[in-house]
FIMAR-695066 format. One record per residue (C-alpha): x, y, z negated; chain. Coordinates in steps of 0.1 Angstrom, whole numbers, plus 5000, padded with zeros to 4 digits. Example, Ala and Ser with C-alpha at 12.3 -4.5 7.8 and 13.67 -1.06 7.14 Angstrom:
2
R     c1     c2     c3   chain
R   5123   4955   4922       A
R   5137   4989   4929       A
This chain:
279
R     c1     c2     c3   chain
R   4871   5044   4992       A
R   4852   5057   4963       A
R   4863   5051   4928       A
R   4837   5030   4910       A
R   4837   5027   4872       A
R   4863   5003   4859       A
R   4837   4980   4843       A
R   4819   4977   4876       A
R   4852   4969   4894       A
R   4860   4941   4870       A
R   4825   4927   4870       A
R   4826   4925   4908       A
R   4859   4906   4907       A
R   4845   4882   4881       A
R   4817   4875   4905       A
R   4841   4871   4935       A
R   4862   4847   4914       A
R   4832   4825   4907       A
R   4822   4825   4943       A
R   4858   4819   4956       A
R   4864   4784   4970       A
R   4891   4766   4989       A
R   4898   4782   5023       A
R   4920   4778   5053       A
R   4947   4799   5069       A
R   4924   4806   5099       A
R   4896   4817   5076       A
R   4919   4842   5059       A
R   4931   4855   5093       A
R   4895   4860   5104       A
R   4886   4878   5072       A
R   4916   4900   5075       A
R   4910   4910   5111       A
R   4873   4918   5102       A
R   4883   4937   5071       A
R   4904   4961   5092       A
R   4881   4963   5122       A
R   4850   4972   5103       A
R   4868   5001   5086       A
R   4881   5017   5118       A
R   4865   5051   5121       A
R   4849   5064   5153       A
R   4871   5094   5152       A
R   4909   5095   5152       A
R   4925   5084   5119       A
R   4959   5077   5103       A
R   4978   5047   5091       A
R   5003   5052   5063       A
R   5032   5032   5076       A
R   5061   5020   5055       A
R   5075   4994   5079       A
R   5065   4965   5057       A
R   5043   4936   5067       A
R   5011   4951   5052       A
R   5011   4985   5070       A
R   5026   4971   5102       A
R   4999   4945   5104       A
R   4971   4970   5098       A
R   4985   4992   5126       A
R   4989   4963   5149       A
R   4953   4952   5143       A
R   4940   4987   5149       A
R   4959   4989   5182       A
R   4945   4955   5192       A
R   4910   4968   5185       A
R   4917   4997   5210       A
R   4916   5024   5183       A
R   4933   5058   5186       A
R   4954   5067   5156       A
R   4987   5080   5144       A
R   5011   5065   5119       A
R   5026   5087   5091       A
R   5059   5079   5073       A
R   5078   5098   5047       A
R   5110   5095   5027       A
R   5143   5110   5017       A
R   5170   5112   5043       A
R   5185   5077   5049       A
R   5156   5060   5030       A
R   5151   5024   5043       A
R   5114   5027   5052       A
R   5119   5053   5079       A
R   5140   5034   5104       A
R   5118   5003   5100       A
R   5086   5023   5105       A
R   5101   5041   5135       A
R   5113   5008   5151       A
R   5079   4992   5147       A
R   5061   5022   5162       A
R   5086   5023   5191       A
R   5081   4985   5197       A
R   5043   4988   5201       A
R   5043   5023   5216       A
R   5022   5037   5187       A
R   5023   5074   5179       A
R   5042   5081   5147       A
R   5051   5112   5127       A
R   5080   5111   5102       A
R   5090   5137   5076       A
R   5122   5136   5056       A
R   5126   5154   5023       A
R   5155   5167   5002       A
R   5155   5168   4964       A
R   5140   5203   4961       A
R   5112   5194   4985       A
R   5104   5162   4967       A
R   5103   5180   4933       A
R   5075   5202   4948       A
R   5057   5170   4959       A
R   5060   5156   4923       A
R   5044   5188   4910       A
R   5015   5185   4934       A
R   5010   5148   4926       A
R   5011   5156   4888       A
R   4985   5183   4893       A
R   4962   5159   4912       A
R   4966   5130   4887       A
R   4948   5127   4853       A
R   4972   5100   4841       A
R   5008   5111   4845       A
R   5035   5085   4843       A
R   5066   5075   4864       A
R   5047   5051   4886       A
R   5017   5073   4892       A
R   5037   5104   4901       A
R   5062   5084   4922       A
R   5037   5066   4943       A
R   5012   5095   4942       A
R   5038   5119   4957       A
R   5046   5095   4986       A
R   5008   5092   4993       A
R   5002   5129   4991       A
R   5032   5137   5013       A
R   5020   5114   5041       A
R   4984   5127   5038       A
R   4997   5163   5041       A
R   5011   5154   5075       A
R   4979   5139   5087       A
R   4958   5168   5075       A
R   4978   5191   5098       A
R   4965   5169   5126       A
R   4929   5173   5111       A
R   4928   5137   5101       A
R   4907   5127   5071       A
R   4907   5089   5071       A
R   4939   5069   5063       A
R   4945   5032   5062       A
R   4967   5019   5033       A
R   4979   4985   5023       A
R   4967   4986   4987       A
R   4957   4952   4974       A
R   4980   4930   4994       A
R   5004   4924   4966       A
R   4975   4911   4944       A
R   4957   4888   4968       A
R   4988   4874   4985       A
R   5011   4872   4954       A
R   5036   4898   4964       A
R   5049   4908   4930       A
R   5082   4892   4917       A
R   5068   4882   4884       A
R   5042   4859   4899       A
R   5066   4830   4902       A
R   5075   4834   4865       A
R   5039   4833   4853       A
R   5025   4800   4838       A
R   4996   4802   4862       A
R   5004   4824   4892       A
R   4969   4821   4906       A
R   4953   4833   4874       A
R   4979   4861   4873       A
R   4967   4873   4908       A
R   4932   4876   4895       A
R   4944   4894   4864       A
R   4964   4919   4885       A
R   4934   4925   4907       A
R   4913   4934   4877       A
R   4940   4957   4863       A
R   4945   4973   4898       A
R   4918   4998   4889       A
R   4938   5013   4860       A
R   4972   5008   4877       A
R   4965   5018   4914       A
R   4929   5027   4923       A
R   4925   5057   4900       A
R   4958   5071   4911       A
R   4952   5068   4948       A
R   4916   5080   4945       A
R   4927   5111   4925       A
R   4952   5120   4952       A
R   4927   5114   4980       A
R   4901   5135   4962       A
R   4925   5163   4956       A
R   4934   5162   4993       A
R   4898   5158   5003       A
R   4904   5127   5025       A
R   4892   5091   5026       A
R   4914   5060   5021       A
R   4906   5028   5039       A
R   4917   4997   5020       A
R   4910   4965   5040       A
R   4930   4943   5016       A
R   4905   4951   4989       A
R   4875   4939   5011       A
R   4853   4916   4991       A
R   4852   4888   5017       A
R   4890   4890   5022       A
R   4896   4888   4984       A
R   4873   4858   4981       A
R   4889   4840   5011       A
R   4925   4849   5004       A
R   4921   4838   4968       A
R   4909   4804   4980       A
R   4943   4796   4993       A
R   4967   4776   4972       A
R   4993   4797   4954       A
R   5019   4773   4968       A
R   5011   4787   5003       A
R   5018   4822   4990       A
R   5050   4821   4971       A
R   5082   4801   4968       A
R   5115   4807   4950       A
R   5127   4825   4981       A
R   5097   4842   4996       A
R   5065   4862   4986       A
R   5033   4866   5006       A
R   5042   4836   5028       A
R   5008   4830   5043       A
R   5003   4866   5051       A
R   5036   4867   5069       A
R   5027   4836   5088       A
R   4993   4851   5098       A
R   5010   4884   5108       A
R   5033   4864   5132       A
R   5004   4845   5146       A
R   4986   4878   5153       A
R   5016   4891   5172       A
R   5038   4909   5147       A
R   5075   4901   5154       A
R   5093   4880   5128       A
R   5117   4907   5116       A
R   5087   4929   5106       A
R   5066   4901   5093       A
R   5094   4888   5070       A
R   5110   4920   5060       A
R   5117   4920   5023       A
R   5104   4953   5011       A
R   5102   4973   4979       A
R   5072   4994   4967       A
R   5065   5028   4983       A
R   5084   5049   4957       A
R   5115   5028   4962       A
R   5114   5023   5000       A
R   5110   5060   5004       A
R   5136   5068   4978       A
R   5113   5091   4960       A
R   5120   5072   4928       A
R   5158   5076   4933       A
R   5150   5114   4938       A
R   5132   5114   4905       A
R   5162   5099   4887       A
R   5186   5124   4903       A
R   5163   5154   4895       A
R   5159   5142   4859       A
R   5197   5139   4854       A
R   5203   5172   4872       A
R   5181   5190   4847       A
R   5196   5172   4817       A
R   5170   5145   4810       A
R   5180   5110   4802       A
R   5146   5096   4810       A
R   5124   5102   4840       A
R   5093   5104   4819       A
R   5107   5133   4799       A
R   5115   5151   4832       A
R   5079   5146   4844       A
R   5064   5157   4811       A
R   5082   5191   4814       A
R   5078   5195   4852       A
């Protein structure tokens, strides 16, 4: 994944929005499988695994394609993502490497992430540190290509505030356009600093166009998010408990955000941003 200029990113999405038309669940499934398969490198690669539906489905599709890869999972001791990722990998006999961090180790990762990023805020450093930590493990295995689930929340309406929006479908397009500023520049900055390549199937043009052709009512309800993706995941062989796992973002599931709060308080800061500014 190369970071294109923000204006070019938005222009492409405007064109995709114009070209998007009503689609079916089967068409989304086909586009998703193809988006993953066409990105599978010829050499061994990594999948950043959190134990949620996005990363588990990517790993499952890679395995079904006969690819050789390793999953990488990071978090604080007792963080919820680690047992879920480990259970998934065990179920499908997929190689996995897990690393747990204490507060002092996570602070070092925050410093590394801050150095790699041009825009420093709580979200960027929190997510960036998780990404950087997993990539570090893969680099020890001489891996340079990593699959991530970036983009799933936008095209399948995974954010909590979608159900509160006046027009949830329009909000999905809006979040896709702001994804550059919020997520892409952060992940690309970390990847460039680590000299690796990120593979992002959920941001595939054809998948975006097809997934956004599905009615928002098929994506969210008062109880569930990303409904159609979870259904597709089950259809493709992902067990129900993984497909329907309710999961928080990377910095929360890994407990890196909790670590940031503890470190800030330990050093006398009321706010996490003040702690990061002085880190």
